[in-house]
Structures are given as C-alpha cells and as structure tokens.
C-alpha positions as CSV (number, residue, x, y, z in Angstrom):
1,M,5.4,-10.5,-9.1
2,T,2.1,-9.8,-10.6
3,S,-1.1,-11.8,-10.1
4,D,-3.0,-13.8,-12.4
5,P,-4.1,-12.2,-15.5
6,R,-7.8,-12.9,-14.9
7,L,-7.5,-11.1,-11.6
8,A,-5.7,-8.5,-13.4
9,R,-8.2,-7.7,-16.2
10,R,-11.1,-7.8,-13.4
11,I,-9.4,-5.1,-11.5
12,E,-8.7,-3.1,-14.8
13,G,-12.2,-3.2,-15.7
14,L,-13.3,-1.7,-12.4
15,L,-10.8,1.1,-12.0
16,R,-12.0,4.5,-13.2
17,D,-9.7,7.2,-14.5
18,V,-10.4,10.8,-13.2
19,P,-8.5,13.4,-15.4
20,D,-6.9,16.4,-13.6
21,F,-7.4,15.2,-10.1
22,P,-5.9,16.2,-7.5
23,K,-4.0,18.6,-9.6
24,P,-4.1,19.5,-13.4
25,G,-2.2,16.7,-15.6
26,I,-2.6,13.9,-13.0
27,V,-4.7,11.0,-13.9
28,F,-6.3,9.7,-10.6
29,K,-6.9,6.0,-10.4
30,D,-10.2,5.5,-8.6
31,I,-10.6,2.1,-7.0
32,T,-14.1,2.9,-5.6
33,P,-15.9,0.7,-8.3
34,L,-13.5,-2.1,-7.4
35,L,-14.3,-1.7,-3.4
36,A,-18.1,-1.7,-4.3
37,D,-18.0,-5.0,-6.1
38,A,-18.0,-7.6,-3.4
39,D,-16.7,-10.5,-5.4
40,A,-13.8,-8.3,-7.0
41,F,-12.9,-6.8,-3.8
42,A,-12.8,-10.3,-2.0
43,A,-10.7,-11.5,-4.8
44,T,-8.5,-8.6,-4.5
45,V,-7.7,-9.0,-0.8
46,S,-7.0,-12.6,-1.3
47,G,-4.5,-11.8,-4.1
48,L,-2.8,-9.2,-2.1
49,A,-2.8,-11.7,0.9
50,E,-0.6,-14.2,-1.3
51,S,2.4,-11.4,-0.7
52,A,2.3,-12.1,2.9
53,R,1.8,-15.9,2.7
54,A,5.0,-15.8,0.1
55,A,6.9,-13.7,2.8
56,G,6.4,-16.5,5.4
57,G,3.6,-14.9,7.1
58,V,3.4,-11.4,9.1
59,D,2.3,-10.1,12.2
60,L,0.9,-6.6,11.0
61,V,-0.4,-5.3,7.9
62,A,0.5,-1.4,7.7
63,G,-2.0,0.5,5.2
64,V,-1.1,3.9,3.9
65,E,-3.8,6.5,4.3
66,A,-6.3,6.6,2.8
67,R,-7.1,4.0,0.5
68,G,-4.5,1.7,1.8
69,F,-6.5,1.6,5.0
70,L,-9.2,0.0,3.2
71,M,-7.2,-2.8,1.9
72,A,-5.3,-3.2,5.1
73,G,-8.1,-3.7,7.5
74,A,-9.4,-6.5,5.1
75,L,-5.9,-7.9,4.6
76,A,-5.4,-8.0,8.5
77,T,-8.7,-9.9,8.9
78,E,-7.8,-12.2,6.1
79,L,-4.4,-13.0,7.6
80,G,-5.3,-13.2,11.2
81,C,-2.8,-10.5,12.3
82,G,-2.8,-7.0,13.4
83,L,-3.2,-3.7,11.5
84,L,-0.9,-0.5,11.8
85,P,-2.2,2.7,10.4
86,V,0.3,4.9,8.5
87,R,-1.4,8.4,8.6
88,K,-0.9,11.9,7.4
89,A,0.9,14.1,10.0
90,G,-1.1,15.0,12.9
91,K,-3.8,12.4,12.8
92,L,-2.2,10.0,15.4
93,P,-1.9,10.7,19.1
94,P,1.8,10.6,20.5
95,P,4.2,9.3,20.4
96,V,4.7,9.2,16.6
97,K,7.5,9.1,14.3
98,S,7.3,10.9,10.9
99,V,8.9,11.6,7.7
100,R,8.5,14.3,5.0
101,Y,8.9,12.8,1.5
102,D,8.3,14.1,-2.2
103,L,5.2,12.9,-4.4
104,E,4.7,13.0,-8.1
105,Y,2.9,16.3,-7.6
106,G,4.3,18.0,-4.3
107,S,5.3,16.8,-0.7
108,A,3.7,15.1,2.2
109,E,4.3,14.1,5.6
110,I,3.3,10.6,7.2
111,E,3.7,9.2,10.6
112,V,3.2,6.0,12.5
113,P,2.9,5.0,16.0
114,H,6.3,5.0,17.8
115,D,5.7,2.2,20.1
116,I,3.6,-0.6,18.5
117,A,5.4,-2.6,16.0
118,P,8.9,-3.4,17.3
119,G,10.0,-6.6,16.2
120,S,6.9,-7.2,14.1
121,R,7.0,-8.8,10.6
122,V,5.1,-6.2,8.3
123,L,3.2,-6.3,5.0
124,L,2.9,-2.7,3.7
125,V,0.2,-2.3,1.6
126,D,-1.1,0.8,-0.5
127,D,-3.6,1.0,-3.6
128,V,-1.3,2.4,-6.1
129,L,2.4,2.4,-6.8
130,A,3.3,5.6,-8.8
131,T,6.8,7.1,-8.3
132,G,7.5,4.9,-5.1
133,G,7.8,8.1,-2.6
134,T,5.1,7.0,-0.3
135,L,5.6,3.5,0.3
136,R,9.4,4.2,0.5
137,A,9.0,6.7,3.3
138,A,6.5,4.4,5.0
139,A,9.0,1.5,4.9
140,Q,11.6,3.9,6.3
141,L,9.4,4.9,9.2
142,L,8.5,1.2,10.1
143,T,12.2,0.2,9.8
144,E,13.0,3.2,12.2
145,I,10.7,1.9,15.0
146,G,12.1,-1.5,14.8
147,A,9.6,-3.4,12.5
148,E,10.8,-5.5,9.6
149,V,9.0,-4.7,6.3
150,V,9.1,-8.2,4.7
151,A,6.6,-7.6,1.8
152,L,5.1,-4.7,-0.2
153,A,1.7,-5.2,-2.1
154,V,-0.6,-2.7,-4.4
155,I,-3.6,-3.2,-6.4
156,L,-2.3,-1.1,-9.3
157,E,1.4,-0.3,-10.5
158,L,2.0,2.7,-12.9
159,A,4.9,0.7,-14.6
160,D,5.9,4.0,-16.4
161,L,6.8,6.0,-13.1
162,H,9.4,3.3,-12.1
163,G,8.3,3.1,-8.4
164,R,9.3,-0.5,-8.2
165,D,13.0,0.5,-8.9
166,V,12.7,3.2,-5.9
167,L,11.5,0.2,-3.8
168,A,14.0,-2.5,-5.3
169,D,16.0,-2.6,-1.7
170,V,13.0,-2.4,0.7
171,A,11.3,-5.8,0.1
172,P,9.7,-8.0,-2.6
173,L,6.9,-6.1,-4.2
174,D,3.7,-7.5,-5.5
175,A,1.4,-5.7,-7.8
176,L,-2.1,-7.2,-8.8
177,L,-2.2,-5.1,-11.9
178,S,0.7,-3.1,-13.7
179,V,-0.3,-0.7,-16.6
C-alpha cells in the first residue's frame, strides 16, 4: 500500500538528494528537511501509524538505526505502545541477537535485545526501503527472539531496487512515497 497522493507529494517536496553519499554512485535520500517541518513530520507519523492500525494493532514499534529510530519513537508515542531499537552491532548491552547482511553498497551487522520482545506484535519501521536487506535482517532477528512482525512501514521506497520483492513473505509493507 502507498499513502494518499497529497502526503506523498508533500514528503517528496521535503526530501533532499545527496549525490555520492555515503559512497560514490549512491544518491542518499536525506529526510532531515521533512523532520524539521513540524506539520509534515506529524503527517508522516500519522501516515506510518496506519500500517499498525491496519494490522490490528501492535505491542512494539521496532526502529532501524539510525533514522528509523526517529520515526519509531514518534510512532510508539502515537500508537501508545513500546519501542524496540534495532541497532548496529556493539551498541546494545547483552544479551543480544545479531545478524550480518548485505547492503546495496557493502555489508552490515545489526542486533536487537534478546529478551525484550517474545510474543510481541511488532511494526518494523525505517525511513527508506532500498534493496530490502536491512528490513529483512531486522525482521529475521525479531522473529528469532519470538516476536511477530505484523507490518513493515517506510517513508520512501526506491521501487527500482525491488526491495518490496525481498520482503513479500515477511509482512505487509506500506510506503508513504514510492519513487
């Protein structure tokens, strides 16, 4: 599902392209202008919250480091539920569960607290969906610790990279803007 066209246009107008970041050939989608616009940020959070509501509610919002944290905190507040960080390796105290995965421009390792989410219904959120590797790895970790990922939500989907296809068997995916 993709959001209403008015919200999508609003979001698109507030994104900034940064060429050759973090590596040559990559066009980084900067959401900072969106975050700085209070009304647009609130509308974005409300739009993302619809994913959790459509899934029948959630116990936790899991946000992927780092920009996913920003959305997850606001979403958890809006939804009246808890927040679960999905962090880069070495940033959480033990016990943790971790996984290494490939990115479109390298590889990374993420981790989640091992003992927080068993039995929880989780909305997994990030800012941008590219190839789907990060969200897939995060969903794998959440499942391994006993949580149920009931929905995925992103602000922006880079459709040409086919990340949605990689996530088709994980949970329903909502993107507020697809380019």
